[in-house]
N, C-alpha and C positions, 0 to 999 in steps of 0.2 A: 768262549773267548772273552778276555777282559777288555772292556772299553777303556782306553787310556785317554789322557788329556790331549794327546796327539790327534786322536779320532775326533774328539769334540771340537778341537781348534780348527780342524779341517772343515767340518760342517759349518762352523761359524764363518770362517774365511770365505767359503763358497757362497754362503748366503749374502754376505756383505757385497761381494763382487757382482753377484747376479743382480742385486738391487742397483748398484752403482752404474752398471751398463745402461740401464734405462735413463739414468740421470745425465749421462755423458754422451750418449750416441743416439742419433735418430735412426729411422728404419733403413736408410740407405747403407749404413755401415754396421748396423747392429749384428747382422749375421756373421760378418767377418770378425767382429769383436768377440762374439761367443765362441767361434772356432779357435781363436787364439787363446781365450781364457781356458777352454777345455784342455788345450795342450799344456799350458803352464800349470794348471791344477793337477794334471796327471804327473808332471815332474815333481811338484811339491808333495803330493801324496806318496809318491815313490820314495822321496828323500825323508819324509817325516818332518819337514821344516815348517809346517803350518803354525806351530806354537810361537816360533820366532816372529812371524809377521803379525800374528794376533797380539802378542805382547807389545810389540812396537806401536801398533795402531792404537791399542788401548792406553798405552802410556802417553802418547801425544794427545789423545782425547782428554785424558785426565788433567794434563797441564794447561788445556785450553789453547794449545798452539794453533795458529793460523798458518796457511801455506806460505806466507811471506816471512814467517819466523824461522824457517829452516830450509835446508836443501839436502838432498840425498847424494852421497858420493858413490864412486865406483860404477860398475856396470849394472847395478840394480835398477838404475833409471831406464834401462832398455826393456824392462819388464812391464807388461800391461797391468799386472796386478799391482805394481808400485803406483801406477797412475790411478787405478781405481780406488786405492786406499789413500790417495792424496799424499803419498810419500814423495812422488815426483810430479812436477808440473808438465813434463814432456809426454805427449801422447805418442807412443811408439808406432801406432798405426798410421799416423799422418805426418810424422816428423820429417823435416828436411833440414839438414842432411839426414839420411836414413839411419834407423837403429835396428839391431838384430838381437833377438832374445838369446841366441847362441852364446853371446858373451856374458850373459848372466847365469844361464842354467847349464851351459855346455851343449854339445851338438845333439845329445839325446837325453838330457836331464841328469847327466852324471856328475855335474859340478855342484858341490855344496856352496852356499853363499852365506855371507854375513850382511848385516845392515849397518851402514854408517851414515849419520847425519851431522851436519854442522848447524848449530842453532844460535839464536840470540843468547846473551848472558842470562836473561830472565828465564827463558825456557830451559836452558841448561841447568840452572839451579832447581827448577821445578822437577826435572827428570831425576836429578840426584836425590831429592827428597822422596820422589815416587818410589825409587828402588831401595832407598834406606828403610822404608816402611812397607815394602811390598808384602802383600798377604795373599797373592794368587796361588794358582795350582802348580806352577812350575817352580823348580829350585833355581834360585838366583845366586850367582857367585860374583862378588865385586872384583874388578880389576883396577889397579892403581898405577899412577906414575910413582916415581921414587919419592916425591914429596907428599905422597898420600892423596893427591887429587884424583877423584874418580873420573875415568874417561870412558867408561862403558861397563857392561855386565855380560857375563856368560850365562846363557840360559840352558839348563839341563833338563832334558825331557826323556820320558820313557818311550822305548821303541819295541817293536815285536808284538806278537799275539798275546804274550803274557806280561808285557810291560817290564820285563826284566832287563832288557838292554837299554843302556843310557847313551844319549848323544848330546854333544855340546854345540851350541850356536852362539854367535857373538852379535851383540847390539852395541855399537860404539857411538858415543855422542860427545862432541866437542863444541866449545863456544867460538864464534867468529867475532873478530874485533876489527875496527877501522876499515869498514867496507869501502868507503869513499877513497881513502888513500890507497887501498889495494887496487882499485880500478884505475886510479891515476898512474900507479906504477906499471900496470900492464900496458896502458896506452903509450907509455914512454919507453917500453922495452925495445930491444933491438929487433925482435921479431915483428912487432906491430909497426915500428917506424920503417922497417925495410919493406914490408908487404903493403902497408897502408890499406887495410881491408875496407871494402865499401859495402858489402852485403853481409847478411847474417851468416850465411854459409862460410864466407871468407873469414869472418870473425871467429867462428868456431874452429876453423882450420888453424888460425893463428894461436888460439888457446892451446891446441894440441902441440903445436910447434914450440910454444913457450913452456909448456908444462914439463918440468924435469930438465929444463935447459941447463946444459953443462954437465949433466949426469947420464942421461939416457941415450946419448949418441944420435939423437934425431936431427937437431938443428945444426949445431956447429960441425964444420967439415963434412956435412952431409946434405940435408935439404937446403941449407943456406947457399952452398956452392952451386947446387943444381938450379936454384932459382936465379942467382945472380948471373950465371953463365947462360941463362935462358935455355938450358938443356931440357927442362921439364916445366910445363905450365903449373900454376898454383893449384889447379884442380886435381892434378895427379900426384902432388907431393904427399908423402907419407907423414901424417901427423897423429893418426889414431890407428888402432888395430883394425877398425872397419875399412880404412883406406886400403890396407893390404888385401883384405877379404874381397872387397869390391873389384879391385884391380885384377885379381886372379880370376874371379868369376866372369868379368867382362872380357877376358881373354879365352874363355871357353873351358876353364878348369872346373871340374865337377865340384859341387858344393862341399861335400864332406872332405875331399882332398884339399880344397882351398882353406877350409877351417883348420885342418891339421897343420898346414904350412904356416898359416897366420899365427897359430899358437906357438910354433917354434920360433917365429920372428919376435913376437911380442914378449916372450919370456927370455929372449937373448940367447937361445940355444944355437941359432945360426951364427950369431956373433962369436960365441965361444968355440964352436966346433966346425963351422963352415956348413955348407949344404950337404945333406946326406944324399946318397946316390939316387934313391927313389924320388925325392923331391926335385933334385937337379934334372932328372929325366923328364919329369912332368913339366917343369918350367921350360925346358928347351923345346919339348914337343908343342908347347903352347906359344912358342915364339915370344916369351917374356923378354923384354929388352935387357941388355946388360946393365944399364944404369940402375934398374930396379933391383936386380939380384945383388949388385954390389952395395947398393944403399942398405938393403936388408941386413947385410953382413956387418954393418956398423951400429946397428940398433941394439941397445941393451935392454930396453923395456918400452912398451907402448901402452899408453893410457886408453881407457874406453871413451868413445865419443860422448856417451850419455853423461859421464862425469863432468866434462867441460861444458856441455850444453846446460846442465842444471846450475853449475857454478856461474856461468856467464849470465844466465837469466836472473839468478839471485842478486848478483852484483848490480845489474842494471835496474832491477826492481827497487833495490835499497840504496841507490846511488846518491840520494839527496841527504843522507845522514850517516853518522858513524854509530855502530852498535856499542 
């Protein structure tokens, strides 16, 4: 059997994560962390995605990036491995509100993922130079905007016992500007001024309600109306995909079924087609309230909670200056 870079990358990834667990967790939680790590590593080995994570980790190390210089977007922030590699500041084992690795890897590791980070201009320029002169073991393909600006790279790695199969993974990086003004805009948005959040959990809820406002069908003519008419408390409002998932499981719906229904909602399938008969039967048997089922039918897309948690933390960490 030919040893591919995918195999070597997996060994390196596992070694880094094993070491980092000792740095980040004490004995009280280390066992739980190892159990979660083994689960995620199994998914990554199955997918062959270790080269992506190793290349991202090494590229950030090469630029000298500190954790305050960037934040990770998407559901990747719900991964323990992202936390161990310092891609995410959010510890998914202790996060409140809660995070679920299902939204990164899929329910059984079936979902391929990409990595997207937003960086300072300085780190962005360093990453561009890093990949312009990349001499590592994987094949790199640049991706460009129409004006020629690099916004990320595609990483091509060999798969299979003989290394003949090829798979493509994406690492996207974009620079963030005007952090302070962005935070001011958020605080003056209709969502924040309507809710006036007092706790961190409420702030993250507002981030989800605001994210994609006017496009994804979450706030206008949906959660906003439910909140103003006092039909639903803020804690039950749907702002992220995790809100749907938790609501369903709290009503006794089995985890795998709850995940399937959540996926249909977050991708807008329910909005486009209505409830399928199987899901409708599950919802009715669980006594899911009508307001919830009707609200889900208005949603075109739901962002992951980890995305807004990392973005909010980054904004507040860097609130005293503009990038």
